[in-house]
N, C-alpha and C positions, 0 to 999 in steps of 0.2 A: 435546504442549504447544507453543504458539506464543509466541515472545518477540519483541516488536517494540521497536524503538529508533530513534533518530535525529531525533525531533521536537525542536521548540524554537521560538525566536523568530527571525523573518526580516523584513527590510524588503521592501516590494513590489518586484518585479523580481529578487529574489535567488533562490537555489536551496537546496534541502535534499534530502538523500537518506535515505530510510527503509529499514530492514532488518528482516526477520522471519526468525528462525531456528526451524526446526521440529525437535522432538526425535522423530525417527522415521527408521528405516532405509528407509522406503518413500517418502521425499520425492520421488524422481524420478518416481513414478507419480501424484503429485498435481497437479491443476490448482489454481493459487494465485490468490487475489484480494486486492485492496486495496479497502476501503470507506472512505468519508468521512462523518462525521457532524458537520455544522455545528451551532452552538449552537441549541437549540430545534427542530432539524429531524430528519427521519428519516435513517437510515443508507443511503447510496447507494453502489452499486458504481461505482468509478472506473476500475479497471484489472484485467485478468485475463491470466494466462499459462498456457497449457496445458502438459501434461507434455512435449509435443514442441516447445514454444517459440512457439506461435502467440499473438499478443498482440491484446488488444481494449481499447478505451478508451471512456469516456464522452465525449460531444461536448464537454463543458465543459473537459476536460483534453487533448483530442487536440492533438498538436503541441507540448504543453508538458511533459507527463509521459511517462516511459518506465519500463516494468516490465521486469525481467530476473530471471534466476535462476541460481544456481550449485548444481547438484545435488551437487557435491563438498562444498560447505559447508552444504548443506541450508538454503539461505537464498534468500529472494526479496527483491528490492529495488524501491524506487519512487524514481526520480530525478524531482524536481519542480523545474522551471525556470519562470522568469517568474511567480513567485508573486504572487498578488493577494489582496485581503482576503477574497474569497469562498472561498479555499482554507483559511481558518482553520477549525479543528475538530479532532476526534479521528480519527485514522486507524487502522483495524483491518485486520490481515491475517486471512485466512479460508481455510479449505479444507473441502470436503465429501467425506467418505469414509464412506459409510453414514449418517453424521450430520454436523451442522455443528460445526466447531471454530473458535473465535475466539481471537485474541490479546487481550491486555489493552488494547491501544490506546496510541497515542502522540500527544501533543498538539502541534499545529502552530498557531502564532499568527503571522499576517502583519500587520504594521503598515504603514499607508499614509503 
């Protein structure tokens, strides 16, 4: 089970941090992902972190967002800085281990 939290309302230029806690003792072995689904749009991958800490970002968030993980807390984070209106939407954490696992999603609304 993936439990995401930390969404909310932010002004343009502000920051938010999302968290996703995974109920599994195998968390340290998982590559973890954050997806963003803007209203009326498809779900897009925005950030990934491998089990050994390698990070990847979509061009749209590179330099503004940072993904990190705590294996001790079984949690992956998404630090979102310099938010803008296009960052509005639902953010989902995801992992693939033989199949896809999705969190319920947390809503981020950025007002300009």
